[in-house]
N, C-alpha and C positions, 0 to 999 in steps of 0.2 A: 512132218513138223512135230516137235516134242513139246508138250505142255507141262511145265513144272508145277508140282503140287505144293501148296504152302504147308509148312510143318506147324504153323501157329494154330492154336486152338483157342476158342473164346468161350468163357463160362460166366454165368451169372450166379450170384448168391442171392436168391429171392427172399425178400422180406415183405410179408403181406400186411399192409396197413390200410384196411378198408376205411373209406370215408363215412363216418356215421352221420345219420340224419341228412342225407343228400336231398336238397330241395327240389330236385328234378324227378320226373316220373316217366322215365323211358319205358316204352311199352314192353320191351324185351327183358327188363330187369325186375327181379323179385325183391322189393323193398323189405319184405318180411323175413328174408333169410340172411340178414346181415350177420356176419360172424360174431359169435358171443364175445363180450368184452374180455372174458378170461383167456381168450385165444389170441388177442391182439398183443404183440410184444410191446413192452414198455421201452422207452429209450435206453434205460440202463441194461436192457437185455440184448441189445444189438451186438455188443462186443462178443458175447458168448455164442450167438448164432453164427457170426462171421468166423470166429475161431474154429468152431466145430466143422464148418464147411471147408475152411482152408486146410484143415488136417487131412482131408480126403483128396486134395488136389495136388498134382505134381507141379513143378516149376515151369514146364513148357506150355504155358497158356496165359492168355490175357484175361484177367478177372475183374468183373464189375460187381458192385453191390447194386441190387435192383429193388427199388421200392415199388411193388405192384399191389394189385388188389382193389384199387379205387382211384380217386382223384387226389393225389398226394398234396397238390397245392391248394386243395379245398379244405384241408384240416387247419385248425388254428395256427396262426403264424408262429407263435412261440413254440408250439409243439413240433412244427416242421423243423425249426432250428435245433431243437433238442435231438431229434433223430439224425439230422445232418451232421451235427457236431460229433456224434458217436461214430458215424461212418467215416468222417473226414480224418479221424486219427489213423485209419489204415492207409489212407492216401499219403499222409505225411511221412509214414514209415515205409512207403513204396511196396506195401503188401497187396494192394489192389490198384487197378489202373484208373478207376473212375466210378462215378455213381450215375445210374440211370433211373428214371422214374416215369410213371404214366399219370396223365391228368386230362382234364377237359380243356377245349379251346378257350372257353370263357372264364377259365381260372388262371389265365396268363396275363400278367401286367409287369410293368417295370419293377415295382417293389418286390414281387415274387422272384423275378429273374435275377435281381441283384443278390438276393439271399442265396439262390441256387448256385450262382457263380462263385460266391464267397466260399462255399463249402465243397467245391470240386465236382459239381454235377457236370457230366459231359454230354448226356443224351436225354432229351425229353420226348416222350411218345405221347401224341395226342390221339384220343379216341374221336376221330373225325366221323367215322361210320359211313357218311355219305356227303357229297358236296351238292346234292340237289335239295333246294330249300323245301320243296313239297314233301320229299321223303323225310327230311329232318322234322318237319312239323308233325306229320302223321306218326312219327316214331316217338314224339314227345321229348326230343332231345333238349329243347330249351336254348339252342343256339342256332346261328345261321351259317351259311357258307362264308359270309363276310367275316364272321368271328374266327373261322378256321384260317382264312387268309391273313387276318391281322395277327393272330397268334403265331402262325408259321413264320411270318416276316420278322416279328420281334425275336423269336427264338434264334433264327439264323443271324440276325443283326448282332445278337449278344454272343455269338460264337459257339452255340451249342449245336450238336448234331440233332437233326429232326427226324422223328419217326411219326408216321401217320397210319393209324389203323383204320381198316374199312370193314364193313359188313355187307354181305350180299343178301338179297331177298327180304329186305325190310318192307313195311307197308308202302305200296305204290312204287317200289323199286322195279326196274325193268333191266333187261340186259343192256340197253342203251344208256340208262342212267348209271348203272354200275360201271360200265366201261368208261363213261365220262368221269366218274369219280377216280378211277385209276389214272386216267390221263391228267386230271387236275392234281393228283398227288405227285405225279412226275413234275408238273409245271411249278408246284409250290416248293420244290427243291428238297423233297424228303430224301434222307439217306437210307431209311429202312421202312418196312411196312409189315403188316400182318393182315391176312385175309380170313375173315370169319363168316361162315354161313349162319343166317339167323335161325334160331331154334325156338320152338314154343315151349316155355318152361312153366311148370306148375306154379300157380299163384301170381302170374303176371297179367297185366292188362291184355297182352297179346293172346293169352289163353282164352280170355273172354271173347275177344274178336274172332278167334278161331272157332270156338264153340258156337258162336252166333252166325258162322258162315261168312263173316266179313273179311277175314284174312285167311289166305291159303299159302302155306310155306312152299318153298321150292322143293321139287322132287330131288332125290339124290342125284339122278342123272343130270338134271339141269344145273344143280349146284356145282357138280364136277365140270360140266361144260363151260359154265361162266368162269369158274376159277382158272381153268386152263388158259383161256384167252387173257384174263387179267394178269395171271402169273407171267405169261410171255411178254406182256407190255412192260411189266416191271423189270424183267430180266434184260430186255433190249435197252433199257435206260439205266442199267447198272444200279438198280435199287435192291438192297439186300432184303430178302424175304425171310423174316424171322419165324413165321409160322403160317401154315395153311391148314385150316380146320381147327376145331376146338380140342383142347386137351381132354383125353378120355378119362374124366374123373369118375369116381365111383357112382356119383349121383346120376351121371349120364349113362354109363355102361350098364348099370343095374336097372335103369329105367325108373328110378325113384322120383326124379324131377322132370324127366323128358316126356312131354305130351306128344309132340309131332315135330317134324322137320328133318333136314338132311344131315343127321349125325351119323358118322361112321368112324370107328377107331383107326381105320386105315385111309382116311380121307385124302391125305396128301399123296399116298401111294397110288390111289385111284386117279388123281389128277395127273400125276407124272406118267402113269400108264397111258393115258390118252395123248399126252404130248409125244411120247415115244411111238405110239401107234401111227401118228401122222408122219413122224420122221422115217420110220421103217418103210412104210408103204410108198413114201416119196422117193426112197433110195433103192427100191428093188430094181429100177432101171430095166424093167421088162425082162428080168432074169428068166431064162428058159430052163435052167437047171432046177430040179426038184429037191436038190440037196444043197443047202447054203450054210455058210459060216457068217455070222454077223458079229463084228467086233465093235465094242463100245468101251467107254471109260468104265473101269471096274466098279466105281462107286454108283454108276448108273445101271449096272447089270440087272439088278432085280426089277427096276422100273422098265427096262427094255423088254424083259421077259413078260412083265405085266403082272398086275394084281391077280393072284390065283392063276397065273400063266396065261392071262387073257390074250396077249399079243402072239405068244407062241402057238396057242390053240387056234387062233384065227388064221395063222399061216398054215397050220396043219389042215384046217378045214378047206383050204384052197389047194391042198395036195402038195404043200411045200414043207419038207422036213428041214429044220434049222438047228444049228448049234450056236448058242450064244457064248461069246468069249469076252472076258474083261481084260482091258489093257490100261494100266495106270498112266501111260504116256498120252492117251487120248484126251482131247478137250471134253467139256461137259456134254455137248450134244454132237460130238464127232462120231461118225459111223463109217464102217467099211463093210461092204457086202461082197462076198466072193463065193465061188463054187467050192463045194466040199469035195 
């Protein structure tokens, strides 16, 4: 069977609009490190940002303007409209496809959605983090699972695509509550998701809990294991996974802000390595040959070999020499094991 690969590419033009003076005190968020006012783009600067990005992009892609960095619908209503008006000019001239933004479940209502609809917003991502009320309370989120349900329904009723972000390893989170969150995200009708492991960041309430021995972050091994199962749940239900793991920013990579937790710049690769580890060993079919060829989709080749060659080395440890081969006609998790 031949699997056709899509030639369309999707790109975002990110515009970071942090919400100032957020009234909520999430334990994992550092309220003292809000981006300086001089770094927040003004509405009349949006056009220049978009033009600069468009100049580096070819025509063979679908492009969205993405308002990230905080809860967009939590900033003053009039300011929201100013930003949206600037972005909407690019939709009217067919230079971008739509606008996406991130916000909180309790910052969604009819008035806000009417405004977003008016100016071409296509996707709304909610920072759900968890659907377990106990985890939400202990994390200081300031909203409940019911708020997530109500906001998700409203967003879908208004014809937007729904994104639901989740975090694993929050206070009182367990593998069971995390997998339930993933299942709830499926049931809520999300089109896309992001999976973030909880980190202890300098200056947060979580740092105090960690220093006092009250909170213990997930180990890297557990975070990878949890994410592997959650990712497969989303894939089985055709939910687009926009990100697995946190972006390796300078603050995290250099250890300037990271106190503890399962951060790794190759976190997604480690998760995919474990997925392919299971697939490979399930498909050895009791192969007696000590020389094998394993053929997979060419885009999955590095994951199949494994982070730092983990899967290949594990086979070698069992006395099996293997040659991995990429084939663009293969499906994402299609595999063929044959004698060399």
